[in-house]
VMD Tcl script that draws the C-alpha trace (Angstrom):
set ca {
  {-31.43 11.99 -3.85}
  {-29.25 11.00 -6.98}
  {-29.82 7.23 -5.59}
  {-33.54 7.64 -5.38}
  {-33.67 9.17 -8.82}
  {-31.72 6.51 -10.21}
  {-33.52 3.62 -8.48}
  {-36.94 5.18 -9.95}
  {-35.42 5.00 -13.63}
  {-33.56 1.67 -13.55}
  {-34.71 -2.11 -12.43}
  {-33.04 -3.41 -9.27}
  {-30.92 -5.54 -11.41}
  {-29.70 -2.73 -13.43}
  {-29.13 -0.88 -10.29}
  {-27.06 -3.63 -8.65}
  {-25.08 -4.70 -11.62}
  {-24.50 -1.17 -13.29}
  {-25.13 2.11 -11.58}
  {-24.24 1.45 -7.83}
  {-20.78 0.45 -8.52}
  {-20.14 3.17 -10.50}
  {-21.53 5.69 -8.00}
  {-19.56 4.14 -5.15}
  {-16.26 4.23 -7.13}
  {-16.73 8.12 -8.21}
  {-16.50 8.53 -4.12}
  {-13.73 6.15 -4.07}
  {-11.58 7.85 -6.54}
  {-11.96 11.36 -4.75}
  {-9.43 12.44 -2.40}
  {-11.47 14.42 -0.52}
  {-13.47 11.47 0.87}
  {-10.61 9.57 2.27}
  {-9.48 10.14 6.16}
  {-6.42 11.43 4.73}
  {-4.89 12.28 1.49}
  {-1.55 14.18 0.83}
  {-0.47 16.06 -2.13}
  {-0.22 14.11 -5.57}
  {-1.84 10.91 -4.48}
  {-3.06 8.84 -7.30}
  {-6.47 6.90 -7.32}
  {-7.08 4.83 -10.29}
  {-10.51 3.13 -10.16}
  {-12.41 0.88 -9.86}
  {-11.49 0.94 -6.02}
  {-13.20 -1.19 -3.53}
  {-13.04 0.44 0.03}
  {-14.36 2.74 2.47}
  {-12.51 6.01 1.66}
  {-13.20 7.14 5.49}
  {-11.00 4.16 6.79}
  {-8.05 4.88 4.33}
  {-4.87 7.13 5.04}
  {-2.70 8.36 2.21}
  {0.17 10.31 2.62}
  {1.79 12.45 0.00}
  {2.94 10.66 -3.29}
  {1.10 7.45 -3.02}
  {-0.85 5.45 -5.40}
  {-3.64 2.90 -5.60}
  {-3.81 0.89 -8.72}
  {-7.07 -0.14 -10.36}
  {-8.81 -3.18 -8.37}
  {-7.32 -2.68 -5.10}
  {-9.63 -4.00 -2.43}
  {-9.77 -3.14 1.34}
  {-12.13 -4.95 3.63}
  {-11.95 -3.11 7.02}
  {-14.88 -3.78 9.06}
  {-13.82 -1.03 11.36}
  {-9.97 -1.25 10.74}
  {-7.78 1.00 8.76}
  {-5.14 1.20 5.91}
  {-2.42 3.60 6.02}
  {-0.12 4.29 3.20}
  {3.05 6.15 3.73}
  {4.82 8.90 1.17}
  {6.04 7.61 -1.84}
  {4.43 3.97 -1.78}
  {2.39 2.18 -4.19}
  {-0.19 -0.74 -4.21}
  {-0.32 -2.92 -6.99}
  {-3.48 -3.86 -9.56}
  {-5.88 -6.31 -7.58}
  {-4.69 -6.27 -4.30}
  {-6.83 -7.54 -1.52}
  {-6.03 -5.66 1.97}
  {-8.18 -7.02 5.09}
  {-7.81 -4.72 7.91}
  {-9.80 -6.96 10.58}
  {-10.36 -10.75 11.40}
  {-13.32 -13.07 12.55}
  {-13.13 -14.74 15.61}
  {-15.02 -18.18 15.68}
  {-17.86 -17.85 18.37}
  {-20.27 -20.34 19.54}
  {-23.82 -19.88 18.38}
  {-22.37 -17.55 15.47}
  {-22.87 -19.25 12.15}
  {-20.43 -18.17 9.55}
  {-23.11 -16.84 7.38}
  {-23.76 -14.05 9.97}
  {-20.01 -13.25 10.10}
  {-21.22 -10.18 8.29}
  {-22.65 -8.74 11.94}
  {-18.99 -8.61 12.99}
  {-19.63 -9.83 16.29}
  {-16.23 -10.44 17.92}
  {-14.08 -9.26 14.94}
  {-10.68 -8.03 16.00}
  {-9.92 -4.62 14.10}
  {-6.49 -3.68 13.14}
  {-4.34 -1.05 11.18}
  {-2.80 -2.46 8.02}
  {0.49 -0.15 7.14}
  {2.55 0.48 4.37}
  {5.65 2.18 5.12}
  {7.44 4.99 3.11}
  {8.73 4.16 -0.47}
  {7.09 0.35 -0.42}
  {6.15 -1.57 -3.69}
  {3.16 -3.96 -3.15}
  {2.84 -5.77 -6.29}
  {-0.19 -7.02 -8.20}
  {-2.74 -9.42 -7.05}
  {-1.23 -9.44 -3.16}
  {-3.33 -10.24 -0.15}
  {-2.14 -8.24 3.02}
  {-3.89 -9.97 6.04}
  {-5.02 -8.34 9.48}
  {-1.71 -6.89 11.32}
  {0.23 -6.86 8.39}
  {2.93 -4.07 8.27}
  {5.29 -3.52 5.04}
  {8.47 -1.88 6.00}
  {10.13 1.15 4.30}
  {11.30 0.34 1.00}
  {10.23 -3.48 1.01}
  {9.07 -5.01 -2.11}
  {6.11 -7.68 -2.16}
  {6.09 -9.70 -5.18}
  {2.98 -10.16 -7.08}
  {0.81 -12.72 -5.92}
  {2.12 -12.73 -2.35}
  {0.38 -13.43 0.82}
  {1.35 -10.99 3.94}
  {0.70 -12.33 7.34}
  {3.26 -10.30 9.37}
  {5.95 -7.55 9.50}
  {8.02 -7.16 6.26}
  {11.50 -5.74 7.38}
  {12.63 -2.31 5.70}
  {14.17 -3.18 2.20}
  {13.19 -6.52 2.29}
  {12.05 -8.66 -0.99}
  {9.42 -11.00 -0.23}
  {7.55 -13.54 -2.24}
  {5.04 -16.67 -1.93}
  {2.36 -17.69 0.56}
  {2.98 -16.74 3.29}
  {5.44 -14.39 1.89}
  {9.31 -15.10 2.98}
  {12.34 -12.85 2.22}
  {13.94 -14.00 -0.96}
  {16.25 -10.80 -1.57}
  {17.18 -7.31 -0.57}
  {16.09 -4.25 -2.51}
  {19.42 -2.60 -2.33}
  {22.80 -3.07 -0.70}
  {23.56 -1.30 2.30}
  {25.72 1.51 0.82}
  {22.77 1.85 -1.64}
  {20.29 2.33 0.92}
  {22.36 4.98 2.76}
  {22.70 6.68 -0.56}
  {18.88 6.68 -1.64}
  {17.63 7.59 1.85}
  {19.97 10.36 1.52}
  {18.35 11.43 -1.55}
  {14.91 10.84 -0.34}
  {14.55 11.90 3.16}
  {15.69 14.86 5.50}
  {18.49 13.81 8.10}
  {15.95 13.27 10.80}
  {13.85 10.72 8.81}
  {16.90 8.57 7.62}
  {17.40 5.03 8.75}
  {20.76 4.90 10.80}
  {23.73 2.86 9.73}
  {23.81 1.11 12.87}
  {19.84 -0.20 12.18}
  {20.87 -1.17 8.83}
  {24.10 -2.78 9.66}
  {22.07 -4.93 12.27}
  {19.55 -5.92 9.48}
  {22.30 -7.07 7.42}
  {23.78 -9.04 9.79}
  {21.14 -10.74 11.39}
  {18.31 -10.84 8.77}
  {19.88 -10.42 5.17}
  {23.28 -12.22 5.58}
  {24.33 -13.72 2.16}
  {21.30 -12.60 0.60}
  {21.13 -11.17 -3.10}
  {20.13 -7.52 -3.91}
  {18.06 -6.41 -6.84}
  {18.80 -2.81 -7.11}
  {21.09 -0.81 -9.28}
  {22.37 2.60 -8.49}
  {22.93 3.96 -12.34}
  {20.72 5.22 -15.04}
  {21.50 6.75 -18.32}
  {21.77 10.52 -18.43}
  {18.63 10.89 -20.32}
  {16.59 8.89 -17.76}
  {18.43 11.14 -14.94}
  {17.47 14.18 -16.38}
  {13.81 13.04 -17.01}
  {13.53 11.83 -13.41}
  {14.88 15.24 -11.99}
  {12.44 17.33 -14.14}
  {9.57 15.26 -13.17}
  {10.42 15.22 -9.36}
  {10.98 19.06 -9.47}
  {7.44 19.35 -11.27}
  {5.84 17.62 -8.57}
  {7.82 18.98 -5.72}
  {9.69 16.19 -4.58}
  {12.89 17.42 -2.97}
  {16.65 15.80 -3.48}
  {18.22 16.26 -0.31}
  {21.82 15.13 -1.35}
  {22.75 15.03 -4.83}
  {23.52 11.59 -6.38}
}
mol new
graphics top color blue
foreach p $ca { graphics top sphere $p radius 0.5 }
foreach p [lrange $ca 0 end-1] q [lrange $ca 1 end] { graphics top cylinder $p $q radius 0.2 }
display resetview
């Protein structure tokens, strides 16, 4: 009814350029329209996506300009993760088909649907591209402008096109301390699994994280966590 009302008032050009995107973005920034939307999710428009194909856990954020091209695929963002401004996520892929001109790829004939997953506490920087079947591991950092085509290991720092590992977010001991604070025991990565990663994937690589902050920042962090219900399972 609302769309019909606006169409009667505005010209087709005005509708397409100004009115329709605004109405779509109202829906795209309302948590109730999502397949799943946990507590304290943050949705900063404009967002270009189909909310019904996006699942957001608690404490997740989509920055302005995030675009999800799904064609039947899905995006899952797990707790504590954030997706940077202008990132494009493609949750399906075309299969070249005899007799199907590329112009008609919008018919989605033979398309392969997938689920793009961003695991817990990951950061996807601005203007990244996550292609079909991408999976961003827990705690990973994807540098701005990167193109991801595959699984990114937990706590890896990746950059480039295609994205490659350039560093590790934390040392093994820092990861253990970080997970002890953020997650209950049953959700933490084991030392054995982390040791294998450091032996086989991260050997000799630099780390970028720190494990200290000023007293005033520590106080501010704890107050804010408490205000939104983020629990510290073990103290720093």
